[in-house]
N, C-alpha and C positions, 0 to 999 in steps of 0.2 A: 226398339223394344223397351217396354216399361220396366221399372225396377221390380224387386221382389214384392209380393202381395203385402208383406208386413210394412212396407213403406207407404202404402196407400191408405193411411188413416192417421188421425192426430195421435201422436205418441204420448198417450196418457195411460194411467193405471186403469185396469178394467177391461182391456182388450183381450178377446179370445177368438180362436178359430173353432168353428162348430162343424163337426163332421163325423166320420167314423169313430174318432176318439174324442168325443165331445167333452168339453170342460164347461160345466154349467155352474151357476151359483147355487149352492146347496139350498134346497127348500124354496128357491125363488119361483114365483108363479109367472111364467112367460105369457099368460093371458091377462095379466093385470094391466091397469091403465099405465100409460107412460110412453116415452119416446125411445126408439131404438135406431141406432145408426148401423146399417148393414152394408156389407160389400160382398158381391158375388163375382167370381172370376171365371172366364172362359177356360174350358179344358185346354191344357198345355199353353195357356196364355196366348192363344192364337188371336190375332187382330181381326176379329170376325165382323165387328159392327160398324166399321167405317174408319176414318182417319182424322187426325188433327191437322188443320191447315191454319197457319197464322194464329195459333192459340185458340182456335174454335173447333169444336167437334162437328164433323160432317158425317151424318148418319147415312149408311147405305140401306138397302131394303131390309136387311136382317136387323140392323140397328133400329130401324123404324118399328119393326115388330116388337122389339124389346121395349121401346119407348111407349108404344100403345098399350102393351100388357101391363106395364107399371102403372100407367094412368088409370087403368081399369080395375086395379086392386080394390078400391072402395066399392065398386059395383058388385063384387063377389063377397066382400066382407063388410057388412054395414057398420061394424064396430071399429073400423079402421079408417084412418085418414093418412094420405101420403103428403109429405112435405118436400123440401128441396131434394132433387136427385139429378144424376147425370149418367148418361150412357157413354162410356169410353170405348176405345177400340177393343180392349180385351177384358173389361170389367165394368161393373155397375156399382155406383155409390147411391144410397138413398136413405131417407129418414121415414120410418114407419111409426105412426102414433096410434096406439090402441086406446080407444076412448070409451067412456061410459055409454053403454047402449041406449040409455034413456036421455042422454044429454051429449050428443055428438058434435055440438058446436062450442067453440071456445078453446082456451088453452088447456093442454093436458096437465094432469097431476104427475109431476116427475118423481122418479124414485128417490127416496130419502137416503141419507148417509148410512142408515143401518144396512143397506145392501151393498155398500162400497167396500167389500171385503177384499183382502189381498188374494192374489191368484193361488198362492200356496195353500190357502184354506178351502179352495174349491175341491169338489169331489168329481173325478171323471165319471161320466155316465154316457151310455149310448142312447141316442134318440130312439124312441120306439116308432119306427117308420110305419109299422103295420097298424098303429093305433093313433091315427091323426085326431086331434081335438080341434074342432072348428074355432077359428078366431085366435088361436095361439100363434106366436111368431114362427115356430118351425113349420106349422101348417101353411101359413101365408107364404113363406119362402118356397116351400115345396110345391105349392100350387102355381106360383109364379114361374118357377123353373120348368115345371111340367108343361104349362101352357106355351111358354116361349119355345121350348124344345120341339113341341109338336108342330107349331106354326113354321118355325125355321126349317125343320126337316121336310115339311110339305113344300115349302118354297124352293128349296135347293134339291128336292128329290133325293133325300138321303135318309130313308126310314130307318129308325133304330139307332141312329148316330147320337152320341153324347154331345151336348153343347157346353155344359157347365162342369166345373170342378165339383166333386161330391161335397166338399165342405163349404162353409161361408163364414165370414167374419161378422161379429155383432158386438156392440157395446150398448149398455144402458145409458141413456141420456139423463143425467141426474138433476139438472136445473136449466133455467132459461139462458143463462150465460153460456153454458156448454152447448146448448142447442144452437145459439147464434154463431158460436165458433165453428161448429160442424157445418152449419149452412154455408158459411164463408169458405170453408175448406172445400166443400163439394162444388160450389160455384166456381172456384178458382182452379179446379182440377185440370181442365183442358189446358190452361195456360202453363201449368206445371209439367205437362207431359214431357217436353224436351229436357227440362231440368232433371226430372226423374230418370230419363233415359241416359243422360250424361253422367249421372251419379254412379251407375254400375259399370 
């Protein structure tokens, strides 16, 4: 079994779990251009998507559904590009980049230091799930979870079953150096699986 969800991200300031008790950056526009590192965990941390063999993730049929849905995100959100990602047995790590709709090619503009406020200055807010705004990070994640849940339940004949935890982890990627560190972290995640399991 993998370690606690909080162990599955680079331990830097700015990390937040987003869910029923959301902690968002005050006045931050989550539809603005920039990169976001997101982690979504399977309900009850069940190893649903495959297994790690010799440091490599082997996707099962359900894991392949998740992989395909992640790759399809830009097909449904023209202002979104996906970057490095990995489907793990009980969670998914990925980078989502929201780009200028008029110029979707090239490097994103990363969030400046003015948004790197300490967590204690954030204001808890509930996401307004009844009022999705197209192209925002919460809507992208919600759509991804919904699509994967529907296809997984169709595949395993389990209508109405939950697949994901209700919350998700997100952090704003502030510069290219941080982007590259997170890319490396995601890429190396399967090789760290046993290390993380031995840690707990």
